[in-house]
N, C-alpha and C positions, 0 to 999 in steps of 0.2 A: 082429859078428853077435850075440855074447852081450849087448852093450849094447842092441841093437835088441829082442831077446827080452824083456829086463827091462822095456823101455819099454812093449812090448805088454802084458806081464802087469800092469804098473801101471795101464794104461788100463782093462783088463778089471776089475781090482779096484775101481777108483773109478767105473766106468761107472754103476752104480745111483744113486750119489750125484749124479753129474753130471746124469743124467736127471731125478732128483727136483728138483734146483735149477732146471733149465730148466722143468719142469712148474709149479713154484710161481710162477716169474716170468711164465709165460704166463697162468696163472690170475689173478694179480694185475693183469696188464695188461688182461685181459678184464673184471675187476671195475670198472674205471673207467667202463664203460658201463652200470652197474647202480645200483640204489638199495636202500634198506631201508625196510620198513614195520613199525612197532612200535606197540603200543597196549595198552590195558587194557580189560577188560570188567567192568562192575559192575552190581548190581541198582539199582532205583529209589531205594533207601535209601542208596546209595553204597558198599555192601560189595562187596569183590572177589569174583568168581565163578571157581571152579576147575573145570576140565573142560569148558569151553565150546568147542564146535567152531566154528572160524573158517575161512571159506573165501575164497579169492582167485580171481576169475574175470576173463576179459578182456571187452571190450565186447560180444562176441557171446554171452556167457553161458557160454563154455567154461571148465570148472573147471581151474585151473592148479596150485593148491596148497591144502593143508589144514594147520591148526595147532590145537593144543589149549592152552588157557590153563593157566598154572602155578598153584601155590597162592596166589600174589599176584595172580592174575587177568591176567597179562601174556602176550601172544603176540608172535611175531616172524616176519616173512617176509624172508629175506636173499637177496641176489643177484638181485633182481627187475629185469628189463629195463625201462628207462624207457618209460612209456606210460600209458594210462588203464585203470583197473581198478575192479572192484566188490568190496566187502568185506561179507560177511555173518557173522552169529553166531547160534548157536542152542544151546539146551540143554533137556532134558526139564523140564517144569514151568514153562516161560517162553514168552512170545510171542517169535518171532524178532525180532532187532533190525532197526530200519529200515536198509535197505542204504545204504552210503556209497560215493559215487563219488570216486575220487582220480586226479589226473593226476600220476604220479610222474616227477620229473626225474632226470637223471643225477647220481649221487653224492649224492642227497638222502636224508636220514633222516627220513621222514615219520611223524608220529604220528597215529593214528586211534583214538580211544576210542569204545567202544560201550556201550550200556545195554540190559539185558533187563528186560522188565516181567513180573512173575509173572502166571500165568493166574488170572483171577478165579474166585470161587465162582459157581455158578449163581444167577441172580436169581430172584425170586419169580414165580410164574405169575400169570395173570389169569383171572378168570371174570366172567361177567356176561351179562345178557340184553340184547336190542336193543329200543330204544324206537321210537316211530312215525316219528321223523325219521331213523332209520338210525344213531343214536348208541348205543353200548353204555352200559348203566347202571352198569357197575363203576366204582369210584373209581380215581383215578390209581394206578398201580403203585408200590410202595415198595421201595427196596433194603433187603436184610436182612443182608448179610454184615458182619462186623466187621473183615475183613482187606483191604478194597478199598484199592488204592493208585492215585493219579492217574498217568496215562501220562506218561512223561518223553520229550521229544523231544531227541535229541542227534545229533551227527554233522556232518560238513562240508557246506557248501553245495555242491550240484552245480554246478560252474562252467559246464557246458554249458547249463543252464537248460532242457533238453529231455528228456534221455534217462533221468533218474532216475525209478524207479517210485514212490518215496515219499520225499520229502526234507523238511528242516526248513522251507524256504521255503514249500512247499505247505501244510504244517501251519499255519504262522503265518497265511497268507492265509485258510485255512478258518476258523480260530478268530476272526480279525478279522471275517470275513464273518458268522459266527454272532452276534458281538456287535452288529454293525450291524443285523442282522435284529431282534434284541431291542430295540434302541434306535431302530428306525424311528419316524419322527414319528407314524405312525398308531397306534403301540403304546406310546409313551412315556407313563408316568403323568402326568408334569408338563405334558404338552401340554393336558390337560383343565382345567388351572387358569387358562388364559389365553385371552383373546380377541385373536387376532393382529391387530396394527395394521399397516397398509401405509404406511410412511413416505413413499413416493413419491406417495401419493394427495393431491391438493390439499386435500382436506377434513381431512387428518390434523392439521394445525395447528389448525384450527377445533375439532375434537373435543377436543384437549388443552386449548385455551383454555376451552371450555365446561365441561369437567369440573373444571378448576382453579377456575373462577369459582364453580361450584356447591359445591365443597368449602370454599372460603373463606367463602362466605355462610352455610353451615350446618356449622360445625366439629364439631357433635355428631350430624350426620346420617350414620348408618351407611352407607346406600346410596350417598351421594355420595362419601364417603371410600373405600369399597370399590371403586366403579367407577373412580376415578382410579388406585388401586393396580393394579387389573386391567389398565388401559390401559397403564401403564408396564411391567408384566410382559410383556404381549403385544408391546410395542415393543422388547423386549430390553434393558430398563433395570431390572434387579432391585434395584439399590441404591435408586433412587427409589421403586420399588414397595414395598419394605419399610417405608418411612416411613409410607405411607398404610395398608397392610394391617395393620401393627402397631397403628396408631391405631384402625382399624376393629375389630380383635380386642379392644382395650381396651374399646370401646363395647359390643360384643356377642360375648363369647368363645364362645358356644354355636353360632355360625353356622359350619357345617362347610365350605362352599365357601370362605369367607374364610380359615379356619384352614389349609385345604389349600393355598390359593394362597400364604399366608405361608410355609408349610414349603417350597414350591417355590422361592420367592424366596430364602430362606436357603440352600437347596441350591445355587442358581445362583451365589450370592456366596461359596460356600465355607464358610459358617457352619454346619458340619455338626452341631455340638452343639445349636444352636437348632433346626435342622430336625428333628433326632431327637426332641427334647423335644416339638415341635409334633405330630409324627405319633403319638408315644406317647400324648399327651393325646387325640388323635382316636380311637385304638384303645381307650382306656379307655371312651369313650362308645359305640363301635360297632366290632365285629370285622368290618371291611369289607375285602374283597379288594383294592379299589383302594388303601386305605391301606397294606396290607402290601406292595403292589407299589412304592409310592413309598418305603416304608421300606427295601425291598431296594436301590433305587437309591442311597439315602443310605449304606447300609452298604457297598455296592460302592465308592462314591466314597471312603469312609473306610478302604478296604482291610480291612474286616472281612468277609472272604469267607464265613466260617461264617454270619454273620448274614444276608448277602445270600441265600445258598441257603435258609436257614431261612424267611426272609420270603416268597420266591417259592413255597416249598412250602406255606406257610399260605394264600397267595392261591389257589393251585391247588386246595387242599383245600376252601376255602370256596366258590369259584366255578370249577369245572373248565372254563373256557372255552378255546377254541383258543389265544387270546393268552396266558393265564396258564400253561397247560401248557407251551407252547413257551418262555416266559420262564424257567420253572423248569429245563427241560432244557437250554436254552441257557446259563444261568448255570453249571450243572454242567459243561457242555461246555467253556466258556471257562476254567474252573478246572481242566480236564483230569481230572475225575472221570468217566472214560469209561463204566465199568460202570453207574453210577447214571444217567448221562444216557441210555444205551441203554434202560434200564428205563422211564424217563419217556417217551421218544419212542415206544416201542412201545405204551404205553398211549394216548398221544395219537393214534397212527395208528389204533388200534382205535376210538377215539371219533370221530375226524375223518378218515375214510379218503380224503377228497377234498382234504386240506390239503397243498399243495406244501411249505409250510414244515416240516411234520412230517417229510416224506420227506427234505427237505434236512438237517435236524438229525440224523435217523437215519443218513443217508448219511455225514455228517461223522464221527459217532461210530464207525461201522463202519470208516471209513478209518483213524482214529487207533488203533483196536484192531488193525489189520492185516488186516482182512477186505476186501481191496481189491475183488475182483470183486463181492461183495454191495454194497459201498459205491457202486460205479459204477452198478449196477442200480437202487439206490434213487434216485440223483440223476437217472438217465435217466427213471424213472417220474415224477419231479417235473416234468420238462419236458413230459411227455405230458399231464398233468392240465390244463394251460393252455398250449398250444403258442405263444401270442403273448406270454406273460409273459417278461420279460427276465431276472429274477433267477435262476431255476433253471439257465439255461444257463451263467451265470457260474461257479457252483459246479461244474457238470459239466465245464466247460473246465479248471478247476484240476486235476482228476484224470484228464483225458482220456488221458494217456500211461501211466497206472498199470496198466491191465488189458488185456493182450493178448487175453484171451477176449472182452471186451466192446468191442473197438476198432471193429468194424463198426457196432454199434448207436450208439456215441458219435459216429462220423463222420456217420452219417445224421442225428442230431439237430443237430449243429453246422452241417451243410449247410443244414438247414431254418432254423436261426437266421439264417444269413447271407442266405438268400432272403427272410425276413420283414423283416430290417433291413439292406438292401443299402448304405445310406449310413452305417452305424455302424461305426467303425473297429475296435472290439473284436469285433463279430460276424464281420467279414471276417477278422480276425486268427485267431480261434478256428478258423474253417473252414480257413484256410491251414495251421495247425499239425496239424489232424487229417488233412488231405490229405497233408502231408509224411510223416506216420507211415506212410501206406499207399503212398507213391510213391517210397520210397527205392530208388535204383538205376535209376530211370526218368528219363531226361533230360527227356522231355516233361512228366512229372509235376512235376519240380523247377522247370521253367520256369513252370508254372501257380502253384506255391507262391510263387515269386519275384514274379510279377505280383500275386498277392493281397496279399503283404506290402507291396509298393510302394503298392498301393491303400490299404491300411490306414494307412500312414504319411502318405499324401497327404490322407486324410480327417481325420487328426488328427496334424499334424507333431510335436506334443509328447508323443506316445504312445511311451514308451521301449521297450516290449516289441517293437514292430514293428521298430524299428531294431536291437535286440539280436538278434532271430532272423534278420533279413536279413543281419546280420554273420556269424552262425553259418553261414548258407547259403553265403555267399561263402567263408568259411574252409574249409568242407567241400570246396569246389572249388579250394582253394589260391590263391584270389584275395585275398591278404592286404591289399593296398592298399585295395580296396573294403571289406573287412571292417573295417579300422581306421577308415575314414570313418564307417561305420554305428555302430561301437562308441562313437566319440567323440560322435556325435549322441545316442546313448542316454544317455551319461553327462551330457550337457548338461542333460537333463531328469530324470535320476535319479542325481545325483552320489554318493549314499550306498549304491549297489548294489555289494556286494562281488563278485557274480557278473560284472557287466559289467567291472569293473576287472580281474578275473582274465582274462577273455577278451581284453581289449585288451592285457594284458601278454603273453599267448601270441602274439598276432598280431605285436606289436612284436619279440618274441624271434625269430620265424621270418622276419622281414625284416631281421635283423641290427641292430636298434635296441635294443641291450642296456641302455643307460642308461634309456631310456624304459620298457623292460620292467621293469627293477628298481623304478622308481618306482611302476608300476601294481601290481606284486606286493606292495610295501610297503603300499600303500593297501588292497589286498585283505586282507592279514593284519590290519591295524588294524580295518577294518570288520567282518571276520568275528569277530575277538575281541570287539568290542563287542556284536555280536548274540549271541554265546555268553554273555557276561556278563549280558545282559538276560534270557536264558532261565534262567540260574542264579538270578537274583533271583526268578523266578516260582516256584521250588521252595518258597519260604516259603509262598506261597499254597496250593500243592498240599498241604503238610503240614497246613495248617489244615483243608482239606477231608477229609483222611484222619481227623483227629481228630473232625470232625463226623460222619462215617459211623460211627465207633466209638461215639460218644455216642448216636446215633439209630438203632441197630440195631432192626429190627422196630418202627418207630413206628406208633402207632395211627392209623387213618384218622379 
């Protein structure tokens, strides 16, 4: 009896320790189903930011956890259940970071770094009267702060390709679109230097023969030599064009059209030094907006981004045409000097209130600054100015998922776009995506979305986005074999897409094909790293723009 009592007393004595050990074991066992998210928050100059509020939310937007960065700018979320989450960061005096979507796997230690952009100083106001054509007489607005910094876009690619309100992929597409607008054939300065030759025209060979004969018979005839050079330039043969345009320049160096064409030919062949000298000589004779615009393209090609912005600015000051103002704002935009670009586009909208391109540029700048609702409204207005025009809808579609407040207005415009262009794969695709956004949870709605996506892929079988989103739709319904088929078709036409490889990896993992899943995730990591490295290289351009703003604070008109 005494032995039994001693045993009971021993058990009671050690019971708390036994319970603690069991609790630890249970907790550790539970931890195997969770992961960790860790990262750093920095400003656009790369300095660590302390005291930043970092939030973790689920897919529905429900707040799950909050962390504050340490003195080294680091935050951590431990013991997070595997799943898809949204991470945000904010601090007083800064724009909120672009949200990052992450799909956390079991026992994964994921790193998500974020960047905060300082709030810019207010830009200069604008004044002016209105002329008879409805254009304001004020000069283009000028940026005045010496502390502007270019926006930095960082963060993981949203693997879903649909739900992220503002991600790096969208930003890249918008910036590329802005560059394409500036370099559109109708606006390119070098297009004015050439007479386009149609190589498929039966008379093409005869024209070449006639001009070669005329140049050979009259080797000192400026007109004959110049015409042959212009012919080759228009035929996409700048190397041949240089031979004759340079000779024509030797004969008559004062002829501006020939000197301009020679500069273009040198630009086309990559001889930027010669092109630059040629345009500088032209500017010494005439401070012409057209020459400054060509000079800007040369400097842009030479990665002298300060020079490119400066030349576009000169062109807009000399001749504040819609084309020149947009080119200036677009150059600032593509170099991510967002505050200055907004200033230019606002002035452009005042002067040309019926310009869709000005509204597009303004919308892109607002989006990059984080003013999402205003950005979407600006792009929506651009589609309304000319409802049959194709281009504004493309930009609107890129940000169509970003604004809940404007979703109905966006859906209405994209439906109109599909009705105007019913045989266009992208128009049908954009409408399908806007319909999906408004039909989630409705089986009937999802069936219509699927039908539209299938129509889009049938209209253009090589359109990867239709296959990607059809795969996402199947995956949302747990039909992973069909999803895999669509993802593989998407990769066939876009093998460098990190997002598609990620989604294919997920589908393989959920069907038990772990080896294939691993291969796809490795490809995702490599491609995503490459895109991140490319963005890092762009920071050198941004710093040059920062210096330019500092040097040109309060420039005289």
